[in-house]
Backbone as CSV, one residue per row, in Angstrom:
resi,resn,N_x,N_y,N_z,CA_x,CA_y,CA_z,C_x,C_y,C_z
1,MET,-10.443,14.750,26.144,-9.960,14.145,24.970,-9.579,15.213,24.446
2,PRO,-7.929,15.441,24.301,-7.562,17.097,23.257,-7.668,16.898,22.020
3,SER,-7.730,15.677,21.233,-8.682,15.467,19.799,-9.701,16.329,19.698
4,SER,-10.941,15.797,20.554,-11.530,16.087,20.476,-12.143,18.280,21.260
5,PHE,-11.187,18.216,21.959,-11.585,19.688,22.214,-10.664,20.723,20.877
6,LEU,-10.194,19.730,20.502,-9.082,20.306,18.734,-10.631,20.907,17.883
7,LEU,-11.459,19.498,17.803,-12.031,19.438,16.679,-12.879,20.611,17.131
8,ARG,-14.041,20.754,18.487,-14.963,20.966,19.421,-14.392,22.935,18.895
9,ARG,-12.964,23.247,18.921,-12.323,24.834,18.816,-12.460,24.919,17.236
10,HIS,-12.424,23.826,16.331,-11.820,23.972,14.877,-13.382,24.370,14.540
11,LEU,-14.236,23.688,15.331,-15.444,23.696,14.529,-16.845,24.801,15.429
12,SER,-15.978,25.564,15.953,-16.466,26.353,16.163,-17.844,27.417,15.991
13,PHE,-19.022,27.063,16.284,-20.459,27.495,15.584,-20.857,29.329,16.286
14,SER,-19.611,29.574,17.043,-19.972,30.802,17.248,-20.436,32.437,16.683
15,GLY,-19.653,32.332,15.429,-20.242,33.465,14.444,-21.348,33.033,13.609
16,ILE,-22.001,31.473,14.056,-23.222,31.264,12.968,-23.963,32.165,13.042
17,SER,-25.257,32.069,12.594,-26.870,32.575,12.887,-27.256,31.197,13.642
18,PRO,-28.738,32.093,14.462,-28.954,30.815,15.361,-29.850,29.750,14.285
19,THR,-30.271,29.650,13.200,-30.734,29.449,12.704,-29.981,28.404,11.375
20,PHE,-28.991,28.722,11.452,-27.606,28.220,10.635,-27.745,26.932,11.635
21,HIS,-27.512,27.643,12.690,-26.028,26.515,14.032,-26.997,25.443,14.248
22,GLY,-28.685,25.283,13.888,-29.497,24.553,14.318,-29.440,23.195,13.008
23,THR,-29.477,23.883,11.812,-29.237,23.187,10.923,-28.160,22.124,10.537
24,MET,-27.057,22.976,11.250,-25.909,22.320,11.140,-25.291,21.578,12.250
25,GLU,-26.287,21.198,13.146,-25.588,20.674,14.722,-25.462,19.149,13.985
26,PRO,-26.709,18.388,13.163,-26.148,17.200,13.186,-24.817,17.340,11.844
27,PHE,-24.687,17.525,11.107,-23.248,17.763,10.361,-21.787,17.548,11.640
28,HIS,-22.264,18.469,13.181,-21.462,18.494,13.689,-20.741,17.164,14.117
29,ARG,-22.293,16.485,14.645,-22.113,15.350,15.900,-22.084,14.311,14.539
30,HIS,-22.022,14.333,13.714,-21.411,13.452,12.570,-19.669,13.464,12.438
31,LEU,-19.480,14.670,12.597,-17.874,15.054,11.957,-16.912,14.274,13.490
32,GLU,-18.087,14.900,14.614,-17.118,14.798,15.743,-16.794,13.279,15.790
33,LEU,-17.884,12.385,15.211,-17.578,10.946,15.873,-16.963,10.188,13.833
34,ARG,-16.719,11.043,13.757,-15.916,10.557,12.223,-14.343,10.583,12.726
35,PHE,-14.569,11.604,13.445,-13.051,12.564,14.165,-12.214,11.430,15.238
36,ARG,-13.769,11.039,16.169,-13.161,10.328,16.821,-13.178,9.129,16.696
37,ILE,-13.539,8.126,15.436,-13.065,6.901,15.119,-11.402,7.284,14.430
38,LEU,-11.020,8.151,13.963,-9.803,8.156,13.104,-9.048,8.187,14.479
39,VAL,-9.101,9.159,15.659,-8.557,9.402,16.327,-7.830,7.324,17.248
40,GLY,-8.884,6.968,17.313,-9.218,5.281,17.474,-8.108,4.926,16.682
41,VAL,-8.222,4.648,15.281,-7.846,4.325,14.194,-6.519,4.553,14.334
42,CYS,-6.088,5.574,14.478,-4.592,6.257,14.788,-3.709,5.843,16.003
43,ASN,-4.631,5.598,16.920,-4.248,5.156,18.536,-4.339,3.009,17.971
44,ARG,-5.019,2.616,17.069,-4.252,0.870,16.752,-3.135,1.430,16.217
45,ILE,-2.869,2.021,14.809,-2.127,2.065,14.137,-0.639,2.370,14.707
46,ARG,-0.607,2.519,16.330,0.618,3.515,16.507,0.956,2.458,16.708
47,GLN,0.534,1.103,17.506,1.323,-0.757,17.571,1.980,-1.121,16.987
48,PHE,2.062,-0.351,15.665,2.380,-0.963,14.365,3.935,-0.096,14.095
49,SER,3.854,1.424,14.320,4.778,2.218,14.010,6.353,1.897,14.408
50,SER,7.542,2.961,13.922,8.654,2.369,14.382,9.071,2.809,15.503
51,SER,8.940,3.955,16.016,9.048,4.114,17.601,8.177,3.496,18.686
52,SER,8.677,3.312,19.945,7.565,3.211,20.588,6.985,4.474,21.060
53,SER,7.419,5.789,20.917,6.916,6.795,21.067,5.543,7.191,21.064
54,THR,5.087,7.516,22.676,3.290,8.212,22.638,2.732,9.200,22.593
55,SER,3.826,9.959,22.858,4.023,11.305,22.334,3.335,11.969,21.518
56,LYS,2.858,11.477,19.744,3.050,11.717,18.778,2.396,10.412,17.756
57,LEU,1.425,10.117,16.904,1.122,9.321,15.965,2.300,9.635,14.975
58,ASP,3.526,8.517,15.382,4.546,8.484,14.432,4.564,8.042,13.165
59,PHE,3.240,7.609,12.024,3.024,7.022,10.682,2.579,8.277,10.017
60,MET,2.465,9.057,11.096,2.084,10.886,10.365,4.006,11.481,10.153
61,ASP,4.617,11.129,11.227,6.540,11.836,10.770,6.842,10.785,9.971
62,LEU,7.395,12.317,8.710,7.728,12.201,7.947,9.190,12.600,7.470
63,THR,9.981,12.656,9.058,11.001,13.108,8.888,12.179,12.497,8.969
64,HIS,11.515,10.913,9.420,12.849,10.068,9.745,12.650,8.706,8.864
65,PRO,12.631,9.024,7.334,12.034,7.215,6.674,13.130,6.233,6.493
66,HIS,14.447,7.175,7.439,14.958,5.737,8.100,14.079,4.522,8.799
67,THR,13.762,4.966,9.907,13.333,4.187,10.654,11.935,4.132,9.753
68,TRP,11.218,3.971,9.197,9.775,3.294,8.446,10.258,1.245,7.980
69,TYR,9.452,0.889,8.306,9.234,-0.704,8.066,10.609,-1.483,8.661
70,PRO,10.773,-1.209,9.790,11.840,-1.574,10.608,12.406,-3.425,9.947
71,ASN,10.609,-4.711,10.095,11.362,-5.957,10.100,11.544,-5.962,8.321
72,ALA,10.883,-4.472,7.577,11.418,-5.249,5.823,12.994,-4.891,5.840
73,ARG,13.247,-3.784,6.595,14.915,-3.334,6.647,15.872,-4.371,7.458
74,ARG,15.474,-5.069,8.218,16.446,-6.939,8.605,16.388,-7.493,7.651
75,LYS,15.846,-7.730,6.425,15.465,-8.549,5.913,17.077,-8.765,4.769
76,SER,17.811,-9.127,4.704,18.980,-8.870,4.121,18.462,-9.157,2.261
77,ARG,19.092,-8.047,1.182,17.799,-8.274,0.473,18.901,-7.358,-1.301
78,LYS,18.788,-8.114,-1.977,20.005,-6.998,-3.177,18.909,-6.757,-3.810
79,VAL,18.489,-5.008,-4.160,18.185,-4.646,-5.394,18.746,-4.166,-6.852
80,ILE,17.795,-4.234,-7.534,18.940,-4.276,-9.047,17.231,-3.182,-9.571
81,MET,17.926,-1.828,-9.931,17.248,-0.598,-10.453,16.670,-0.694,-11.793
82,HIS,16.002,-0.593,-12.915,16.119,-1.196,-14.871,16.026,0.236,-14.717
83,VAL,16.704,1.216,-15.338,16.380,2.563,-15.834,16.431,2.764,-17.079
84,GLY,15.870,2.996,-17.941,16.106,3.424,-19.380,14.900,3.893,-20.085
85,PRO,15.371,4.460,-21.504,14.591,4.516,-22.076,13.445,3.464,-22.767
86,THR,11.866,4.125,-22.919,11.221,2.834,-23.358,11.860,2.326,-24.740
87,ASN,11.476,1.022,-24.399,10.897,0.035,-25.194,12.642,-0.563,-25.612
88,SER,13.112,-0.367,-24.311,15.056,-0.953,-23.958,15.291,-2.477,-23.482
89,GLY,13.747,-2.896,-22.941,13.975,-3.941,-23.047,14.096,-4.085,-20.991
90,LYS,13.653,-2.861,-20.680,13.932,-3.220,-18.633,12.899,-4.026,-18.336
91,THR,11.647,-4.561,-18.874,10.390,-5.425,-18.288,10.997,-6.229,-18.832
92,HIS,11.070,-6.721,-20.131,11.741,-8.137,-20.202,12.786,-8.777,-20.057
93,HIS,13.576,-8.337,-19.415,14.795,-8.386,-18.585,14.330,-8.735,-17.137
94,ALA,13.752,-7.491,-16.492,13.526,-8.164,-15.067,12.080,-9.716,-15.165
95,LEU,11.262,-9.807,-16.064,10.275,-10.643,-16.244,10.929,-12.227,-16.692
96,LYS,12.556,-12.111,-16.981,13.847,-13.779,-17.517,13.710,-13.691,-16.420
97,ARG,14.403,-12.442,-15.013,14.629,-12.969,-13.927,13.965,-13.452,-13.092
98,LEU,12.405,-13.097,-13.314,11.797,-13.859,-12.452,11.028,-14.879,-13.020
99,GLU,11.390,-15.084,-14.127,10.547,-16.689,-14.675,12.075,-17.704,-14.025
100,SER,13.316,-17.159,-13.803,14.313,-18.078,-13.519,14.502,-18.256,-12.234
101,SER,13.157,-17.532,-11.575,13.387,-17.459,-9.481,13.122,-18.316,-9.137
102,SER,13.204,-19.112,-7.777,12.149,-20.439,-7.541,10.515,-19.599,-6.846
103,SER,10.921,-18.335,-6.877,9.145,-17.452,-6.596,9.649,-16.163,-6.414
104,GLY,8.710,-16.009,-6.982,8.601,-14.205,-6.993,7.020,-14.035,-6.976
105,ILE,7.154,-12.416,-7.177,6.023,-11.772,-7.625,5.914,-10.286,-8.420
106,TYR,5.287,-10.259,-9.521,5.000,-8.958,-10.353,4.442,-8.064,-9.620
107,CYS,4.212,-6.599,-9.463,3.420,-5.827,-9.362,3.425,-4.819,-10.446
108,GLY,2.062,-4.886,-11.203,2.188,-3.795,-12.198,0.762,-2.677,-11.687
109,PRO,0.793,-1.402,-12.224,0.091,-0.587,-12.099,-1.555,-0.898,-12.640
110,LEU,-1.309,-2.056,-13.309,-2.828,-2.284,-14.542,-2.996,-3.523,-14.516
111,ARG,-4.090,-4.467,-14.658,-4.531,-5.358,-14.745,-3.933,-5.996,-15.722
112,LEU,-4.313,-5.544,-16.508,-3.929,-5.960,-17.986,-2.375,-6.181,-17.865
113,LEU,-1.986,-5.312,-17.343,-0.084,-5.833,-17.335,-0.114,-6.959,-16.549
114,ALA,-0.888,-7.230,-15.690,-0.389,-8.663,-14.851,-0.978,-9.553,-15.532
115,TRP,-2.194,-9.052,-16.082,-2.541,-10.589,-16.686,-1.906,-11.018,-17.748
116,GLU,-0.988,-10.194,-18.857,-0.353,-10.488,-19.454,0.778,-11.129,-19.002
117,VAL,1.620,-10.470,-18.492,2.514,-11.676,-17.144,2.852,-12.771,-16.970
118,ALA,1.206,-12.523,-15.767,1.078,-14.136,-15.791,0.417,-15.476,-16.896
119,LYS,0.275,-14.654,-18.392,0.094,-15.707,-19.208,1.503,-15.817,-19.816
120,ARG,2.121,-15.140,-19.320,3.654,-15.475,-20.289,4.265,-16.028,-19.275
121,LEU,4.194,-16.416,-18.397,4.857,-17.276,-17.524,4.349,-18.606,-17.123
122,ASN,3.017,-18.682,-17.016,2.427,-19.843,-17.271,2.673,-20.321,-18.847
123,LYS,2.932,-19.797,-20.007,3.130,-20.205,-21.143,4.416,-21.016,-21.442
124,ALA,5.139,-20.290,-20.189,6.781,-20.564,-19.920,7.304,-21.821,-19.113
125,ASN,5.897,-22.528,-18.888,5.130,-23.028,-17.492,6.089,-22.981,-16.156
126,VAL,5.743,-22.146,-16.033,6.045,-21.751,-14.959,4.862,-20.687,-14.318
127,PRO,4.138,-21.931,-13.222,2.870,-21.572,-12.897,2.270,-20.419,-11.934
128,CYS,1.965,-19.444,-12.324,1.672,-17.969,-11.788,0.202,-18.277,-11.250
129,ASP,-0.168,-17.654,-10.460,-1.394,-16.909,-9.999,-1.625,-15.353,-10.587
130,MET,-2.848,-14.950,-10.697,-3.119,-13.676,-11.514,-3.885,-13.753,-10.234
131,ILE,-4.069,-12.422,-9.500,-4.536,-11.568,-8.291,-4.602,-10.050,-9.070
132,THR,-5.835,-9.315,-8.772,-6.262,-7.949,-9.035,-7.277,-8.211,-8.361
133,GLY,-7.837,-6.698,-8.266,-9.148,-6.060,-7.450,-10.419,-7.074,-8.030
134,GLN,-9.778,-7.062,-9.678,-11.674,-7.855,-9.944,-11.217,-8.827,-10.484
135,GLU,-10.235,-9.663,-10.439,-10.091,-11.133,-10.747,-8.838,-11.729,-9.761
136,ARG,-9.126,-13.240,-9.691,-8.357,-13.714,-8.970,-8.234,-15.089,-9.871
137,GLU,-7.446,-15.337,-10.597,-7.048,-16.787,-11.348,-5.959,-17.788,-10.456
138,GLU,-6.070,-18.481,-9.720,-4.526,-19.376,-8.656,-4.578,-20.477,-9.363
139,ILE,-3.457,-21.555,-9.668,-2.568,-22.131,-10.276,-2.289,-23.236,-8.984
140,ASP,-2.466,-23.825,-9.127,-2.418,-25.447,-8.257,-0.677,-25.155,-7.562
141,GLY,-0.154,-25.044,-7.233,1.302,-25.385,-6.910,1.847,-24.024,-7.126
142,ALA,1.431,-23.334,-7.488,2.251,-21.696,-8.542,3.182,-21.131,-6.854
143,LYS,4.313,-21.023,-7.595,5.117,-19.991,-6.302,5.311,-18.313,-6.980
144,HIS,4.143,-18.299,-8.150,4.487,-17.048,-8.817,3.436,-16.350,-8.919
145,LYS,3.417,-15.160,-8.723,2.142,-14.325,-8.636,2.170,-13.007,-9.367
146,ALA,1.193,-12.814,-10.224,1.500,-11.640,-11.060,-0.093,-10.374,-10.237
147,MET,0.418,-9.310,-10.175,-0.879,-8.677,-9.576,-0.663,-6.883,-9.673
148,THR,-1.860,-6.526,-9.458,-2.147,-5.222,-9.373,-0.477,-4.893,-7.752
149,VAL,-0.716,-3.630,-7.706,-0.120,-3.267,-6.563,-0.379,-3.150,-5.486
150,GLU,-2.145,-2.506,-5.310,-2.396,-2.563,-4.805,-3.138,-4.143,-3.836
151,MET,-2.921,-5.554,-4.450,-3.000,-6.283,-3.706,-1.844,-7.166,-3.322
152,ALA,-0.465,-6.342,-3.087,0.881,-7.426,-3.036,0.737,-7.646,-1.663
153,ASP,1.498,-9.186,-1.586,1.267,-9.415,-0.419,2.498,-9.104,0.443
154,VAL,2.712,-8.135,1.310,4.168,-7.789,1.199,4.505,-8.341,2.790
155,THR,3.521,-9.086,3.420,4.256,-10.243,4.225,5.183,-11.366,4.015
156,SER,5.056,-11.783,2.607,5.597,-13.194,2.291,7.020,-12.703,1.678
157,ASP,7.693,-14.042,1.937,9.062,-13.545,1.290,9.198,-14.079,-0.301
158,TYR,9.649,-13.155,-1.202,10.300,-14.171,-2.606,11.482,-14.029,-2.768
159,HIS,11.838,-14.847,-4.131,13.235,-15.078,-4.117,13.058,-13.553,-5.367
160,CYS,12.221,-13.153,-6.245,12.390,-11.987,-7.231,10.650,-11.479,-6.862
161,ALA,11.319,-9.617,-6.343,10.019,-9.362,-6.775,10.173,-7.955,-7.944
162,VAL,9.248,-8.182,-8.746,9.486,-7.016,-10.294,8.098,-5.565,-9.982
163,ILE,8.729,-4.756,-9.503,7.938,-3.582,-9.425,8.626,-2.938,-10.963
164,ASP,6.599,-2.965,-11.747,6.918,-2.612,-13.124,5.822,-1.035,-13.372
165,GLU,6.560,0.057,-14.318,6.123,1.081,-14.261,5.863,1.373,-13.046
166,ILE,7.312,1.604,-11.779,6.743,2.395,-10.603,6.602,4.002,-10.659
167,GLN,6.403,4.695,-11.042,5.983,6.098,-11.437,4.485,6.488,-11.664
168,ALA,3.781,5.109,-12.540,2.805,5.009,-12.280,2.010,4.514,-11.193
169,CYS,2.491,3.850,-9.944,2.054,3.055,-9.146,1.720,4.236,-7.878
């Protein structure tokens, strides 16, 4: 396996004293095992990458971003970006659009923001689930979700998606 060879070459113990070498051997074995696991994971992930090339790990290639997420790129959608100064109503207008949509998702960087949005939508009689890494409040029949970014379900289709405070995500 070439990756194992590179690891051994990189972690060569030739210049280390025999006493120190003996104490480092368990660490070396542990690191090599972790590296082999990483290579295995990378090989499994390759099947989800955008290219059929097997000569490189495509998900690490940052030179062709237009080839990333081919399934998402096939979807027809309209993207609106709200940019403006603080307190200019960007989030308010985005949430109004989310509220009027048939289904939607709100993604924010903080649990408190997700909680506030879920509370606001539920108060407006729009059933909304609130999902974070710490909490999960699900409402029967809810087609809207408010969550922290890391909890977003990117496999589902939504009529409206709001990503708030994107610079913090």
